[in-house]
Backbone bond lengths (Angstrom), bond angles and torsions (degrees), N, CA, C in turn:
res aa  C-N    CA-C-N  psi(-1)  N-CA   C-N-CA  omega(-1)  CA-C   N-CA-C  phi
1 M - - - 1.443 - - 1.521 109.14 -
2 A 1.301 114.88 149.36 1.454 120.79 -177.03 1.511 111.88 -78.82
3 R 1.309 113.76 151.49 1.452 121.03 170.84 1.519 106.82 -104.73
4 F 1.299 116.37 147.56 1.450 119.71 174.90 1.519 107.98 -149.49
5 D 1.306 115.00 151.78 1.456 121.92 -179.38 1.519 107.44 -103.22
6 A 1.328 116.65 110.77 1.467 121.02 -177.08 1.518 112.24 -61.12
7 S 1.330 118.38 -23.06 1.467 119.88 -179.53 1.526 111.88 -74.68
8 N 1.322 117.91 -14.50 1.465 121.45 -179.11 1.527 112.95 -106.97
9 L 1.316 118.76 15.49 1.463 121.34 -177.56 1.524 111.34 -90.13
10 S 1.323 114.76 150.11 1.468 120.02 175.50 1.531 109.42 -74.87
11 Q 1.315 116.33 169.02 1.465 119.58 179.67 1.532 110.75 -64.17
12 L 1.340 117.55 -35.97 1.468 119.92 178.05 1.528 110.96 -65.30
13 Q 1.332 116.98 -37.33 1.458 119.98 176.73 1.533 109.99 -67.88
14 L 1.331 117.22 -43.01 1.465 121.33 179.38 1.523 112.22 -64.77
15 D 1.337 116.69 -26.57 1.460 121.09 178.37 1.525 112.29 -85.12
16 G 1.334 117.51 -0.90 1.458 121.81 178.31 1.509 113.94 79.48
17 V 1.341 117.02 15.74 1.462 121.35 -176.42 1.521 111.65 -88.27
18 T 1.335 117.01 -42.74 1.460 120.71 -178.29 1.525 110.38 -113.68
19 C 1.305 115.64 162.81 1.465 123.30 -177.90 1.527 110.78 -64.90
20 V 1.345 116.92 132.00 1.465 120.74 179.79 1.519 112.52 -73.21
21 V 1.336 117.51 -14.66 1.462 120.29 -179.39 1.526 110.43 -92.66
22 C 1.336 117.69 -53.79 1.471 120.43 -175.41 1.529 113.30 -101.81
23 G 1.328 118.08 -15.31 1.458 121.66 178.23 1.516 114.55 78.95
24 Q 1.321 117.45 6.15 1.465 121.47 -176.49 1.528 111.27 -104.05
25 I 1.329 114.65 159.36 1.459 121.08 169.55 1.530 106.20 -127.74
26 D 1.310 116.08 128.04 1.462 120.86 -179.71 1.518 108.62 -154.20
27 D 1.332 118.16 -158.76 1.459 121.91 -175.08 1.525 114.14 -76.40
28 R 1.326 117.65 -14.00 1.469 119.55 -178.80 1.528 110.01 -66.68
29 P 1.332 117.02 140.61 1.469 118.93 179.61 1.522 111.69 -67.85
30 M 1.331 114.72 142.94 1.459 120.19 177.26 1.522 109.14 -112.43
31 I 1.319 114.87 150.08 1.461 122.03 179.70 1.530 109.01 -121.98
32 P 1.333 117.59 151.17 1.466 118.79 174.80 1.525 109.62 -70.78
33 V 1.341 116.27 137.78 1.463 120.30 -177.06 1.527 113.03 -124.41
34 G 1.318 116.16 9.54 1.461 119.44 177.47 1.504 111.08 142.66
35 P 1.320 115.46 167.51 1.460 118.84 -178.67 1.527 111.76 -77.44
36 A 1.332 115.80 147.13 1.458 120.90 172.41 1.519 108.25 -68.85
37 P 1.326 117.75 157.59 1.465 119.70 178.83 1.528 113.01 -53.73
38 S 1.320 117.17 -30.84 1.460 120.35 178.67 1.524 111.76 -70.50
39 G 1.341 116.40 -22.55 1.451 121.43 -177.92 1.520 113.47 78.22
40 L 1.333 117.27 1.00 1.463 120.99 -175.82 1.522 113.35 -89.08
41 V 1.327 117.55 -27.10 1.466 121.57 -179.38 1.524 108.79 -136.20
42 D 1.327 116.09 165.99 1.460 121.54 173.53 1.518 109.40 -92.52
43 L 1.333 115.80 144.30 1.455 120.97 170.59 1.522 107.09 -79.95
44 H 1.334 117.08 150.87 1.462 121.21 -177.59 1.523 110.74 -129.09
45 A 1.318 115.12 155.38 1.460 122.30 175.75 1.517 108.79 -145.61
46 H 1.333 114.80 152.02 1.463 118.07 171.65 1.523 106.64 -63.95
47 R 1.315 115.39 138.62 1.467 119.02 179.92 1.528 110.57 -55.07
48 T 1.342 117.57 -42.21 1.462 120.07 -178.49 1.522 111.57 -67.16
49 C 1.315 118.68 -38.66 1.472 120.95 177.90 1.520 110.42 -64.82
50 F 1.300 115.27 -41.76 1.461 120.72 -174.28 1.521 111.67 -74.47
51 E 1.324 117.47 -42.36 1.454 120.74 -175.28 1.520 113.64 -81.35
52 D 1.330 118.27 -23.29 1.455 120.20 -178.72 1.524 112.96 -83.34
53 A 1.318 116.96 -9.91 1.460 120.82 -179.05 1.529 109.83 -82.22
54 P 1.316 117.43 165.32 1.465 120.02 -179.74 1.526 112.57 -60.92
55 T 1.311 116.05 150.11 1.462 121.73 177.57 1.518 109.53 -70.60
56 P 1.331 117.44 136.14 1.457 118.81 179.19 1.520 111.21 -69.94
57 G 1.304 115.22 163.92 1.448 121.41 -179.74 1.513 113.62 -74.78
58 V 1.294 113.98 -165.58 1.459 122.86 -176.53 1.517 108.25 -111.13
59 V 1.324 116.42 148.07 1.455 122.50 176.06 1.529 107.96 -96.36
60 L 1.323 116.67 134.57 1.454 122.53 176.37 1.524 108.40 -95.46
61 V 1.320 116.37 126.53 1.460 121.61 179.91 1.524 107.68 -104.75
62 V 1.328 115.61 119.93 1.462 123.10 -175.16 1.515 108.70 -112.18
63 G 1.319 115.97 129.81 1.460 120.08 179.08 1.509 111.33 -169.41
64 N 1.290 115.58 -171.03 1.454 121.91 -177.50 1.532 110.24 -74.42
65 T 1.321 116.28 120.58 1.470 121.66 177.90 1.529 110.18 -123.27
66 T 1.323 116.25 25.93 1.457 121.30 -174.76 1.519 113.25 -61.95
67 T 1.331 117.53 -44.47 1.465 121.16 -179.12 1.527 109.30 -115.86
68 A 1.315 116.13 169.12 1.469 120.65 177.11 1.523 110.76 -61.33
69 D 1.335 117.00 -38.45 1.468 120.07 177.97 1.524 111.52 -65.90
70 D 1.340 116.38 -39.73 1.467 120.33 177.40 1.528 110.19 -62.09
71 L 1.335 116.42 -43.35 1.458 120.95 179.21 1.529 110.64 -64.25
72 A 1.321 117.43 -41.54 1.472 120.98 178.01 1.523 110.65 -61.68
73 D 1.334 116.79 -43.22 1.470 120.48 178.48 1.523 111.09 -62.94
74 L 1.328 117.01 -43.25 1.460 120.61 -179.23 1.528 111.23 -67.85
75 T 1.327 116.83 -37.43 1.470 120.80 177.71 1.522 110.18 -64.92
76 S 1.317 117.27 -40.99 1.463 121.48 176.58 1.530 110.55 -63.30
77 F 1.325 116.38 -44.46 1.456 120.31 178.13 1.530 110.99 -62.10
78 S 1.325 117.95 -37.97 1.468 119.81 -179.31 1.531 111.59 -65.53
79 C 1.325 117.36 -27.22 1.473 120.52 172.65 1.526 109.39 -63.98
80 D 1.339 116.43 -43.37 1.470 120.49 176.48 1.523 110.81 -61.12
81 V 1.332 117.03 -39.20 1.462 121.27 178.88 1.530 109.70 -59.98
82 A 1.330 117.02 -49.82 1.467 120.71 179.78 1.520 111.07 -61.53
83 D 1.324 116.66 -41.41 1.463 121.69 -177.41 1.521 111.91 -68.23
84 R 1.305 117.98 -36.82 1.462 121.30 -175.39 1.528 113.48 -90.92
85 L 1.323 118.14 -33.77 1.464 120.37 -177.71 1.523 113.18 -92.90
86 G 1.340 117.21 -18.66 1.461 120.02 178.59 1.514 113.99 77.41
87 F 1.317 117.37 22.17 1.462 122.95 176.12 1.514 108.10 -122.65
88 P 1.325 117.93 146.50 1.460 118.39 170.91 1.534 108.75 -59.43
89 A 1.321 117.01 149.03 1.465 120.80 -177.12 1.519 110.42 -131.58
90 V 1.319 114.99 138.10 1.459 121.82 177.73 1.527 108.21 -124.81
91 V 1.323 115.95 141.25 1.456 122.07 178.62 1.522 108.88 -86.43
92 A 1.337 116.04 130.81 1.460 120.50 176.11 1.518 108.98 -80.34
93 V 1.320 115.69 115.34 1.462 121.67 175.48 1.525 105.71 -114.07
94 G 1.327 116.58 107.25 1.456 121.21 -173.37 1.512 110.05 93.25
95 S 1.329 115.99 -170.91 1.468 119.95 -176.02 1.531 113.14 -114.73
96 D 1.324 117.75 12.86 1.466 121.15 -177.37 1.527 112.75 -85.24
97 Y 1.328 116.59 51.50 1.459 122.95 178.73 1.521 107.52 -131.44
98 N 1.316 115.94 148.36 1.452 120.99 173.49 1.525 106.95 -108.17
99 P 1.326 118.75 110.28 1.462 120.38 -176.89 1.524 114.09 -55.86
100 T 1.332 118.17 -25.91 1.467 119.96 179.94 1.528 112.46 -72.75
101 D 1.333 117.60 -10.83 1.459 121.29 177.12 1.523 112.11 -82.51
102 F 1.335 117.41 -1.13 1.461 121.49 -174.39 1.520 111.08 -117.90
103 E 1.316 114.56 153.34 1.458 122.23 178.44 1.527 110.16 -61.77
104 A 1.320 115.53 -39.15 1.463 121.85 179.54 1.520 107.79 -161.05
105 V 1.321 115.05 165.34 1.454 121.51 175.12 1.523 106.99 -123.27
106 V 1.325 115.92 128.36 1.459 121.27 177.88 1.518 107.81 -104.71
107 L 1.318 115.97 125.02 1.455 122.04 179.67 1.521 108.37 -95.57
108 A 1.314 115.62 108.09 1.465 121.03 -179.29 1.519 109.88 -78.71
109 D 1.308 114.82 159.58 1.462 119.62 175.14 1.523 108.54 -55.93
110 G 1.316 116.89 137.51 1.452 121.14 178.56 1.507 114.47 86.73
111 C 1.345 118.28 6.67 1.471 118.66 -177.58 1.528 111.44 -64.50
112 A 1.327 117.99 -24.79 1.468 120.60 179.82 1.527 112.05 -76.58
113 L 1.339 118.11 -10.93 1.460 121.56 -178.11 1.525 113.05 -79.57
114 S 1.305 116.71 -15.92 1.465 121.96 -178.32 1.534 108.00 -114.31
115 P 1.329 118.30 123.57 1.471 119.75 -179.18 1.528 113.76 -55.22
116 S 1.331 118.54 -42.78 1.469 119.72 -179.13 1.530 110.97 -67.46
117 S 1.334 117.52 -36.67 1.460 120.38 178.06 1.520 111.19 -68.45
118 A 1.339 116.29 -41.26 1.467 120.01 178.19 1.529 110.32 -62.78
119 L 1.336 116.90 -39.19 1.458 121.25 177.76 1.523 110.93 -62.33
120 L 1.334 117.63 -47.63 1.468 121.54 179.37 1.522 111.42 -62.82
121 A 1.326 116.75 -40.31 1.468 120.39 178.75 1.525 109.94 -61.23
122 G 1.331 116.08 -45.36 1.464 119.73 178.62 1.514 112.44 -63.54
123 E 1.330 117.05 -42.35 1.469 120.81 178.37 1.525 110.81 -61.56
124 A 1.325 116.93 -41.46 1.463 120.66 179.99 1.526 110.48 -63.70
125 L 1.309 116.65 -44.51 1.464 120.52 -179.61 1.529 111.22 -64.92
126 L 1.328 117.03 -41.61 1.465 120.54 -179.80 1.527 112.55 -70.07
127 A 1.336 117.09 -30.05 1.463 121.47 -177.94 1.522 112.72 -83.95
128 D 1.319 117.06 1.14 1.469 122.38 -179.79 1.523 112.45 61.25
129 V 1.326 114.74 35.03 1.460 121.57 174.50 1.534 107.12 -80.70
130 C 1.297 117.71 149.52 1.461 120.60 175.17 1.528 107.93 -60.75
131 V 1.322 116.53 119.50 1.460 121.84 -178.62 1.521 108.38 -120.55
132 L 1.322 115.75 129.92 1.465 122.05 177.47 1.517 109.08 -121.13
133 W 1.309 116.37 142.93 1.454 121.99 173.07 1.523 108.09 -89.57
134 A 1.315 116.66 158.62 1.471 122.22 -177.10 1.520 111.80 -52.73
135 E 1.328 117.90 -44.38 1.465 119.58 -177.14 1.521 112.11 -64.71
136 E 1.339 117.60 -26.19 1.457 120.20 177.10 1.523 111.31 -70.46
137 V 1.312 117.20 -32.39 1.468 121.21 178.51 1.528 109.72 -62.16
138 Y 1.323 116.71 -41.86 1.460 120.67 -176.37 1.519 113.32 -73.37
139 R 1.309 118.11 -5.63 1.470 121.10 173.45 1.528 111.11 -77.23
140 H 1.326 116.68 -17.25 1.461 121.71 178.87 1.524 109.21 -89.58
141 P 1.327 117.68 140.44 1.464 118.98 178.51 1.528 111.62 -72.11
142 V 1.311 115.52 158.77 1.459 121.51 174.71 1.525 107.81 -64.52
143 T 1.316 116.86 136.97 1.457 122.05 -179.09 1.529 110.12 -71.30
144 T 1.322 116.06 129.25 1.463 120.30 177.04 1.530 110.97 -116.99
145 T 1.316 115.54 20.66 1.460 121.29 177.67 1.522 108.10 -120.31
146 C 1.305 115.69 131.89 1.466 120.97 178.85 1.523 109.05 -68.16
147 G 1.318 115.94 127.82 1.455 120.96 178.40 1.519 113.38 -73.51
148 H 1.344 117.07 -7.86 1.463 120.47 179.32 1.523 111.62 -97.87
149 C 1.325 117.27 -55.56 1.467 120.36 -176.11 1.530 112.99 -96.68
150 G 1.340 116.85 -14.78 1.459 120.22 178.66 1.509 115.16 80.62
151 E 1.319 117.34 2.90 1.460 121.00 -179.35 1.527 110.59 -84.20
152 A 1.324 116.13 147.16 1.463 121.07 175.64 1.529 108.83 -72.20
153 D 1.319 116.03 130.85 1.461 121.19 179.38 1.522 108.11 -155.78
154 R 1.322 116.19 115.76 1.461 120.83 -177.28 1.528 112.27 -64.68
155 E 1.327 117.61 -15.10 1.462 120.99 179.29 1.528 112.55 -94.57
156 A 1.335 117.46 1.31 1.466 120.07 178.64 1.530 109.10 -61.74
157 A 1.322 115.82 134.06 1.464 120.99 -179.66 1.528 108.81 -154.69
158 P 1.330 116.58 153.97 1.464 119.37 176.39 1.527 110.92 -66.05
159 I 1.330 115.91 154.02 1.467 120.29 172.30 1.523 107.61 -122.74
160 F 1.317 116.30 150.83 1.459 121.20 -179.81 1.514 107.61 -88.19
161 L 1.335 116.60 118.14 1.457 121.85 -174.12 1.526 108.70 -146.22
162 D 1.303 116.86 128.54 1.463 122.41 177.36 1.531 112.75 54.52
163 G 1.328 116.40 40.68 1.458 120.76 174.90 1.507 116.39 79.22
164 R 1.321 117.46 12.53 1.465 120.39 178.11 1.516 109.97 -148.41
165 W 1.313 115.85 159.74 1.459 121.58 173.94 1.517 108.33 -85.32
166 T 1.306 117.55 134.08 1.460 122.24 176.69 1.524 108.92 -80.05
167 V 1.332 116.76 174.55 1.454 120.18 168.03 1.524 106.80 -66.45
168 S 1.318 118.02 168.16 1.463 120.75 179.80 1.523 110.58 -62.91
169 V 1.326 116.01 136.12 1.459 123.02 -178.33 1.525 107.92 -131.96
170 C 1.338 116.06 137.08 1.462 119.51 179.70 1.533 110.09 -74.12
171 P 1.333 117.97 157.43 1.469 120.60 -179.66 1.532 113.34 -56.78
172 G 1.331 117.45 -34.92 1.464 120.39 179.49 1.514 112.82 -63.77
173 C 1.337 116.68 -40.37 1.464 120.29 179.17 1.524 111.03 -72.47
174 V 1.334 117.28 -33.87 1.463 120.20 176.46 1.520 108.57 -64.82
175 S 1.328 117.20 -45.42 1.465 121.01 -179.99 1.523 111.37 -64.12
176 A 1.338 116.64 -41.71 1.459 120.67 -178.20 1.529 111.70 -66.13
177 S 1.335 116.76 -30.64 1.458 119.79 -178.46 1.522 112.07 -79.69
178 G 1.332 116.28 -18.17 1.454 119.73 -178.21 1.518 113.15 79.57
179 V 1.325 116.74 3.79 1.456 121.37 179.00 1.510 108.80 -88.95
180 E 1.303 115.92 129.70 1.448 119.76 177.47 1.522 109.17 -99.67
181 P 1.337 116.93 134.22 1.459 118.66 175.97 1.517 110.12 -58.81
182 A 1.343 115.94 142.51 1.453 120.30 178.38 1.514 110.06 -71.12
183 P 1.336 117.81 133.99 1.451 118.81 174.81 1.522 109.92 -60.71
184 A 1.321 116.97 146.80 1.469 121.62 -175.21 1.525 111.57 -52.55
185 A 1.306 118.50 -36.92 1.465 121.41 -178.02 1.529 111.47 -66.50
186 L 1.339 117.55 -28.41 1.464 120.27 -178.74 1.503 113.16 -86.66
187 V 1.324 117.72 -16.28 1.455 120.96 -174.72 1.518 111.16 -64.37
188 V 1.316 118.60 -39.12 1.462 120.23 -175.85 1.512 113.11 -108.09
189 A 1.327 118.14 1.51 1.463 121.07 -177.42 1.497 111.75 -71.04
């Protein structure tokens, strides 16, 4: 999927009229790729422009993982991060992560309560990595577009796979892949 910087888009791109990747409008079908900064319209891209670009990175979610309940809460929140930001999300357990290896770092409520989380938060801020606070994540709407097929589907949701939450995927793409979402009890076990 393509990356684009909303601060460098033309007014037509911000209005959802032209492709956010190539800036053109033509006969090729366009798909919604996220909310405009105003939050009033969706940004759009040609499916070919969007899908032929490199896959975006992963977001690191930093928070309190002191107890099993804290870890469960943070894992649940990281699902919201993936669903709202449109990036796969991984929970930082311990301090063996380099914040510069991630697209962004999300600081969950309570991140200062865990020494390893506080360390990662500080490293991210000092490294000039994109850092978002939990309340900023909730300003983004829930994704209703499948990150696999690009179709609008109100049931699209992230699935927990290989230790991280995927981007939102519609039930049809989950079924077609043969991957079953992890039951909530297994996600943090």
